[in-house]
Structures are given as structure tokens and as C-alpha cells.
C-alpha positions as CSV (number, residue, x, y, z in Angstrom):
1,M,159.3,137.0,114.0
2,D,157.9,140.5,113.4
3,F,159.3,141.9,116.7
4,V,162.8,141.2,115.5
5,D,162.3,143.0,112.2
6,A,160.6,145.9,113.9
7,R,163.5,146.3,116.4
8,L,166.2,146.0,113.7
9,A,164.4,148.8,111.8
10,Q,164.1,150.9,115.0
11,L,167.9,150.5,115.5
12,Q,168.5,151.0,111.8
13,L,170.6,147.8,111.7
14,S,170.9,145.5,108.7
15,K,170.8,141.7,109.3
16,Q,174.6,141.7,108.5
17,Q,175.3,144.3,111.2
18,A,173.1,142.5,113.7
19,A,175.0,139.3,112.9
20,R,178.3,141.1,113.7
21,R,176.7,141.9,117.1
22,G,176.1,138.2,117.8
23,F,172.6,138.0,116.4
24,P,171.4,134.4,115.5
25,S,171.9,133.3,112.0
26,P,169.0,133.6,109.5
27,S,168.7,129.8,109.4
28,T,168.2,129.7,113.2
29,L,165.5,132.3,113.0
30,A,163.8,130.5,110.1
31,K,163.7,127.3,112.2
32,V,162.0,129.2,115.0
33,R,159.6,131.0,112.8
34,D,158.6,128.0,110.7
35,S,158.2,125.6,113.5
36,D,154.8,123.9,113.4
37,D,155.1,122.4,116.9
38,Q,155.5,124.0,120.3
39,T,159.3,123.9,120.2
40,T,160.8,127.1,121.5
41,P,164.2,128.5,120.7
42,T,167.0,127.6,123.1
43,V,167.8,129.9,126.0
44,R,171.1,130.7,124.3
45,T,169.3,131.8,121.1
46,L,166.9,134.0,123.0
47,L,169.7,135.6,125.0
48,R,171.6,136.3,121.8
49,I,168.5,138.0,120.4
50,D,168.2,140.1,123.6
51,R,171.9,141.1,123.5
52,A,172.0,141.9,119.8
53,L,168.8,144.0,120.0
54,G,169.7,145.8,123.2
55,W,167.0,144.2,125.3
56,Q,167.1,143.1,128.9
57,P,167.7,139.4,129.3
58,G,164.4,137.5,129.0
59,S,162.7,140.1,126.7
60,A,162.8,137.9,123.6
61,A,161.1,135.1,125.4
62,V,158.4,137.4,126.8
63,T,157.9,138.9,123.4
64,M,157.4,135.5,121.8
65,L,154.5,135.1,124.3
66,G,152.9,138.3,123.2
67,G,154.5,140.7,125.8
68,N,156.7,143.7,125.3
69,P,160.5,143.8,125.5
70,L,162.4,146.0,127.8
71,S,165.3,147.9,126.4
72,V,168.6,147.9,128.3
73,T,168.8,151.6,127.6
74,A,165.3,152.4,128.8
75,R,165.1,155.9,130.2
76,T,162.8,157.3,132.9
77,T,161.9,160.9,133.5
78,G,163.5,161.1,136.9
79,N,166.8,161.5,138.6
80,A,170.0,159.7,137.8
81,K,169.3,156.9,140.3
82,A,166.0,156.1,138.6
83,R,167.7,156.1,135.2
84,A,170.4,153.8,136.5
85,E,167.8,151.4,138.0
86,A,165.9,151.4,134.7
87,T,169.0,150.1,132.9
88,Q,169.7,147.2,135.3
89,P,169.2,143.8,133.7
90,M,166.2,141.8,135.0
91,T,166.9,139.2,137.6
92,A,166.1,135.5,136.9
93,E,163.1,135.8,139.2
94,E,161.8,138.8,137.3
95,V,162.2,136.9,134.0
96,V,160.3,133.9,135.4
97,H,157.6,136.1,136.8
98,R,157.1,137.9,133.5
99,L,157.1,134.6,131.5
100,L,154.6,133.0,133.8
101,A,152.3,136.1,133.8
102,Q,152.4,136.2,130.0
103,L,151.7,132.5,129.7
104,R,148.8,132.7,132.2
105,D,147.3,135.6,130.1
106,E,147.7,133.5,126.9
107,I,146.0,130.5,128.6
108,T,143.1,132.8,129.6
109,R,142.7,134.1,126.0
110,T,142.9,130.7,124.6
111,R,140.2,129.3,126.9
112,R,137.9,132.1,125.8
113,Q,138.6,131.3,122.2
114,V,138.0,127.6,122.7
115,S,134.7,128.3,124.5
116,G,133.6,130.5,121.6
117,L,134.7,127.7,119.1
118,G,132.5,125.2,121.0
119,E,129.5,127.4,120.5
120,H,130.4,128.0,116.8
121,V,130.7,124.2,116.3
122,D,127.3,123.7,117.8
123,R,125.7,126.2,115.4
124,L,127.4,124.6,112.4
125,A,126.2,121.1,113.5
126,A,122.6,122.4,113.8
127,V,122.9,123.9,110.2
128,H,124.3,120.6,109.0
129,D,121.5,118.6,110.5
130,R,118.9,120.9,109.0
131,L,120.5,120.7,105.6
132,A,120.9,116.9,105.8
133,A,117.2,116.6,106.7
134,E,116.3,118.9,103.8
135,F,118.4,117.0,101.2
136,N,117.4,113.5,102.4
137,I,115.0,112.5,99.6
138,S,112.7,109.6,100.3
139,E,112.7,107.2,97.3
140,S,109.1,106.1,98.0
141,L,107.9,109.8,97.9
142,V,109.7,110.3,94.6
143,K,108.1,107.2,93.1
144,Q,104.7,108.3,94.3
145,F,105.2,111.7,92.8
146,M,106.3,110.2,89.5
147,A,103.2,108.0,89.5
148,D,100.8,110.8,90.4
149,E,102.2,112.9,87.6
150,G,102.3,110.1,85.1
151,L,106.0,110.3,84.8
152,E,107.0,106.8,85.8
153,D,108.3,105.9,82.3
154,L,111.1,108.5,82.6
């Protein structure tokens, strides 16, 4: 999970230091990273990542879908009230909204990719058919050629 490594580097934290802050164990992260199915980490694991990396709750889940995390210590260039609002944790509704928006965007990207793959498969099938026709040698034509050339004894 590249976003985890990038954030740890940004915070200048070792994995041991992160573990002391409640970060999931390396074996837990390896299970998430190496999973070949659509299994996602538990909410508890995602929230532990958020807390240890200083992200607003829900950020790890959003990041796994290709979004950007929000830091708990995010700053704005305004007054103290604006800065205080920027550091408020996301509500459950905001987390759900961000997750659904990210998932909708990923579905749209995947549909475009699938459409492009269909066209690619059609082109490959046409090349296959042309090559198959080219390499399909008629035995009767070979025999006739051999006879015409006087090579039937070979």
C-alpha cells in the first residue's frame, strides 16, 4: 500500500514507531496488499491506519479507492474558526458520500477500460482469423504443386 509508505515517510515515522501509535501489524498490511480477491480490510483496521497516520476517519478507505486522504491537522489560510473546522473529523455521512463518489468514479473508469478492451479483442480476433486463413494449407494444393514440380517422390 504505497499511500501508507508515503505517509510514513512524510511523518518521518518508522514502522516500529507507527506500531507504537496503534498502526496495524505488518502481517495485517501484507494480507491487505497481497489479497487477490475483492476482500477489503476491516473497518477497525482502516480506522487504525487513519489514527496512526493522522488522517480523518475514512481517509484510508477513500485512499484505497484512489482518492486522497484528509489530514486531521489540515490547515486553511483563513481565520481560527476556519482552521478549527478543517480539523474536525468527518461525519459518517461524509465518509459514506466520499466512498460512494470514489466508487462511482472507479466504475466509470473501469467501464471505459472494458469498452476499449472489447475493441482490442475484436482487432486481435481479426488478426487471428487472417493468420489462420494464411497458414491453413490445403493438402490437395501441396500434392498438385509437388506433382507439377516433379517432386512427388520426396
